[in-house]
C-alpha positions as CSV (number, residue, x, y, z in Angstrom):
1,M,-3.9,-6.7,-24.7
2,L,-3.4,-3.2,-25.3
3,K,-5.9,-2.8,-28.2
4,S,-8.7,-2.3,-25.5
5,F,-6.8,1.1,-24.5
6,P,-7.5,3.9,-24.0
7,L,-9.9,3.4,-20.7
8,C,-12.1,6.4,-20.0
9,E,-13.8,7.5,-16.9
10,D,-15.2,11.1,-16.6
11,D,-12.7,13.5,-17.6
12,I,-9.9,10.6,-17.3
13,L,-8.2,8.9,-20.0
14,I,-5.5,6.1,-19.3
15,R,-3.3,5.0,-22.3
16,P,-0.3,3.4,-23.2
17,W,2.7,6.2,-23.1
18,I,4.6,7.4,-26.1
19,R,7.9,9.3,-25.8
20,K,6.9,12.5,-25.5
21,D,5.0,11.8,-22.2
22,L,8.7,11.7,-20.5
23,D,8.9,15.4,-21.4
24,E,5.8,16.3,-20.0
25,L,6.4,14.1,-16.7
26,A,9.9,15.7,-16.6
27,K,8.2,19.0,-16.2
28,W,6.3,18.0,-13.0
29,P,7.0,20.1,-10.0
30,G,8.5,18.7,-7.1
31,Y,6.4,16.7,-4.4
32,P,6.3,18.3,-0.8
33,F,7.4,17.1,2.4
34,P,7.5,14.1,3.2
35,Y,6.8,12.9,-0.1
36,E,10.2,14.5,-1.6
37,P,11.9,11.0,-2.1
38,F,9.3,10.1,-5.2
39,N,10.4,13.1,-7.2
40,S,11.5,11.8,-10.5
41,S,15.0,12.1,-11.8
42,L,14.0,12.7,-15.5
43,K,14.2,16.3,-15.2
44,E,18.1,16.1,-15.0
45,M,18.3,13.5,-18.1
46,S,19.4,14.7,-21.5
47,V,17.0,14.3,-24.7
48,E,19.5,11.1,-25.5
49,E,18.8,9.9,-21.9
50,K,15.4,10.0,-22.3
51,D,15.3,8.5,-25.4
52,E,17.1,5.6,-24.1
53,H,15.3,5.3,-21.0
54,F,11.9,5.3,-23.0
55,C,13.3,2.7,-25.4
56,S,14.7,0.4,-22.5
57,R,11.2,-0.1,-21.1
58,E,9.3,-0.1,-24.2
59,D,11.5,-2.8,-25.2
60,N,10.8,-5.0,-22.4
61,P,8.2,-7.6,-22.9
62,N,7.5,-7.8,-19.3
63,R,6.4,-4.3,-18.7
64,I,3.5,-2.2,-19.6
65,T,3.4,1.3,-19.2
66,L,0.4,3.8,-19.0
67,V,-0.1,7.5,-18.9
68,V,-3.1,9.3,-17.2
69,D,-4.5,12.4,-19.0
70,Y,-7.0,14.6,-18.0
71,V,-9.1,16.3,-20.4
72,T,-7.1,19.5,-20.4
73,Q,-4.0,18.5,-19.3
74,K,-1.7,15.7,-20.5
75,A,0.4,13.3,-18.5
76,I,-1.3,13.9,-14.7
77,G,-0.5,10.3,-13.9
78,Y,1.8,7.2,-14.7
79,L,1.5,3.8,-14.0
80,A,3.8,1.1,-14.7
81,L,2.9,-3.1,-14.7
82,V,6.4,-4.7,-14.1
83,Q,7.9,-7.7,-13.7
84,I,4.9,-9.6,-15.5
85,D,4.9,-13.3,-15.5
86,W,2.5,-14.1,-18.4
87,V,2.9,-17.8,-17.7
88,N,1.2,-17.6,-14.5
89,R,-0.7,-14.5,-15.3
90,K,0.7,-12.3,-12.4
91,V,2.3,-8.7,-12.0
92,G,5.4,-8.9,-10.1
93,N,5.1,-5.1,-9.2
94,M,3.5,-1.8,-10.1
95,G,5.1,1.7,-10.3
96,F,2.6,4.4,-9.8
97,R,2.6,8.5,-9.6
98,I,0.3,11.2,-10.0
99,H,1.3,14.5,-10.5
100,P,1.9,16.6,-7.0
101,S,-1.2,19.3,-7.9
102,W,-3.5,16.2,-8.9
103,C,-2.8,14.2,-5.4
104,N,-5.8,13.9,-2.8
105,K,-8.4,14.4,-5.7
106,G,-9.7,10.6,-5.7
107,I,-8.0,10.2,-9.4
108,G,-5.3,7.8,-8.0
109,R,-7.8,5.3,-6.7
110,L,-10.1,5.9,-9.8
111,V,-7.0,4.8,-11.9
112,I,-5.9,2.0,-9.8
113,N,-9.6,0.7,-9.8
114,K,-9.8,1.1,-13.9
115,V,-6.5,-0.5,-14.4
116,T,-7.0,-3.6,-12.2
117,D,-10.3,-4.2,-13.5
118,W,-8.5,-4.1,-17.3
119,C,-6.0,-6.5,-16.1
120,F,-8.2,-9.1,-14.7
121,K,-10.5,-9.0,-17.8
122,S,-7.4,-9.3,-19.8
123,G,-6.8,-12.7,-18.0
124,L,-4.2,-11.6,-15.1
125,K,-4.9,-13.2,-11.8
126,A,-2.5,-11.2,-9.2
127,L,-1.1,-7.8,-8.9
128,R,1.5,-6.5,-6.6
129,F,2.8,-3.5,-5.1
130,D,5.6,-2.5,-3.1
131,V,5.0,0.5,-1.0
132,A,7.2,2.4,1.3
133,A,5.4,1.5,4.9
134,A,5.4,5.5,5.7
135,N,3.7,6.1,2.7
136,T,0.0,6.2,4.4
137,R,-1.5,8.1,1.6
138,A,-0.5,5.5,-1.1
139,I,-1.5,2.5,1.1
140,Q,-4.9,3.8,1.9
141,C,-5.5,4.5,-1.8
142,Y,-4.2,0.8,-2.3
143,E,-6.3,-0.7,0.3
144,K,-9.6,1.1,-0.9
145,A,-8.8,-0.4,-4.2
146,G,-9.1,-4.0,-3.0
147,F,-5.2,-4.5,-2.1
148,V,-4.0,-5.9,1.2
149,K,-0.9,-6.1,3.1
150,I,0.7,-9.7,2.6
151,E,4.4,-9.2,3.7
152,E,7.0,-6.6,4.8
153,F,10.6,-6.4,3.9
154,W,13.5,-3.8,4.2
155,R,15.5,-2.1,1.5
156,N,18.7,-0.2,1.9
157,D,18.7,3.5,1.9
158,Q,21.7,5.4,1.9
159,G,19.9,8.7,1.7
160,L,18.7,8.0,5.3
161,R,22.8,9.2,6.1
162,D,21.6,12.7,5.2
163,V,18.4,12.7,7.4
164,D,18.4,13.4,11.4
165,I,15.6,11.1,12.1
166,D,15.4,12.3,15.4
167,Q,13.8,15.4,14.4
168,P,10.3,16.0,15.2
169,R,9.1,16.3,11.6
170,Y,10.1,12.7,10.9
171,D,8.2,11.4,13.7
172,F,6.2,9.5,11.1
173,L,9.2,7.9,9.5
174,R,11.1,7.0,12.6
175,P,9.3,3.6,13.2
176,H,10.2,2.6,9.7
177,V,13.7,3.0,9.6
178,R,16.6,0.6,11.1
179,L,20.6,-0.1,11.0
180,N,21.4,-3.3,9.5
181,G,25.3,-2.8,10.7
182,D,25.7,0.3,9.5
183,V,23.6,0.5,6.7
184,P,20.5,2.3,6.9
185,Q,17.1,0.7,5.7
186,I,13.7,1.3,5.4
187,R,10.1,-0.9,5.5
188,F,8.4,-1.4,2.3
189,L,5.2,-3.7,2.3
190,W,3.8,-5.6,-0.3
191,M,0.4,-5.2,-0.9
192,E,-1.7,-7.7,-3.6
193,L,-5.0,-7.8,-5.2
194,R,-6.0,-11.4,-6.5
195,K,-8.9,-11.7,-9.0
196,E,-11.1,-13.8,-6.8
197,N,-11.0,-11.0,-4.2
198,K,-12.0,-8.2,-6.6
């Protein structure tokens, strides 16, 4: 499947990642409020930990990791197809990030469209994302690429213990948070795109 890379569109190039990309991803600045939870932990990793991180993902036969380059800047995006079910030709989940300085420029949708087209041409039949229900920017991007919401679920999030959810700045988040006993949870959505719907 990877022999068809790189995928190119205008000034964007999508390719399989290499170890050096982790160092570039680790240099990303933090996301602004309210997207801080999506900041990478790569900054805190030692060289050895990054090596291990890369190898553990690269050695996983049910994962494909891609990086997005702009003509003048490497690694402005990252996309991973994970939990690939090769028998049923489905991607169980996808991870996707765009460099904070490159958000809201249409690159996310362009990359999603290119990669989903490539997936379906390569024989995959269905792709899924899990996305935080409060992350309206990501949801809109995926919907514009043809993904539809198929179900919701709740994920434990101990970090919510440190958040005063009653503050006005968290109005957007409050409808998506609940307590399960004394465990804080946040609402997520499954979004899916099937080949026949593309």
